[in-house]
C-alpha positions as CSV (number, residue, x, y, z in Angstrom):
1,M,-0.1,0.1,0.1
2,S,1.4,3.3,-1.1
3,E,1.7,6.2,1.5
4,T,-1.0,8.3,-0.4
5,D,-3.2,5.0,-0.2
6,V,-2.6,4.8,3.5
7,Q,-3.4,8.6,4.0
8,K,-6.5,8.1,2.0
9,R,-7.8,5.2,4.2
10,K,-6.9,6.8,7.1
11,N,-9.0,10.2,6.0
12,H,-11.9,7.8,5.2
13,L,-12.0,6.2,8.6
14,I,-11.8,9.6,10.3
15,K,-14.8,11.0,8.7
16,E,-16.7,7.7,9.3
17,L,-15.6,8.0,12.9
18,H,-16.6,11.7,12.9
19,R,-20.2,10.7,11.5
20,M,-20.6,8.7,14.6
21,E,-19.5,11.7,16.6
22,I,-16.3,10.1,17.7
23,Y,-13.5,12.7,17.9
24,Q,-10.9,11.0,20.0
25,T,-10.0,7.6,21.5
26,S,-11.4,6.5,24.8
27,D,-7.7,7.2,26.3
28,G,-7.8,10.8,24.8
29,R,-5.7,10.5,21.6
30,Q,-6.6,12.5,18.7
31,L,-7.6,10.5,15.6
32,N,-5.2,12.2,13.4
33,S,-2.5,11.0,15.4
34,L,-3.2,7.3,15.2
35,T,-1.7,4.7,13.0
36,L,-3.9,3.2,10.2
37,S,-4.2,-0.1,12.3
38,D,-5.4,1.9,15.4
39,L,-7.9,3.8,13.3
40,E,-9.2,0.4,11.8
41,W,-9.5,-1.2,15.4
42,E,-11.2,2.2,16.6
43,H,-13.8,2.0,13.5
44,I,-14.6,-1.7,14.1
45,T,-15.0,-0.9,17.7
46,A,-17.3,1.9,17.3
47,R,-19.3,-0.2,14.6
48,C,-20.1,-3.0,17.2
49,E,-21.0,-0.6,19.7
50,V,-23.7,1.2,17.2
51,A,-24.8,-2.5,16.4
52,R,-25.0,-3.4,20.0
53,H,-27.3,-0.3,20.7
54,A,-29.4,-0.7,17.6
55,S,-30.5,-4.3,18.9
56,Y,-32.0,-3.1,22.0
């Protein structure tokens, strides 16, 4: 994956997290300072949380 591909994916994940009103991690880190793998993990966690609340 090229550097620009990585940045594009990071930007996409940050936009998706912002749509879910998530602007930082639970430990206070800003999204733009995270690695791609950390952003992927945050996105998966957030989607699981949304799904959990939707099932109630």
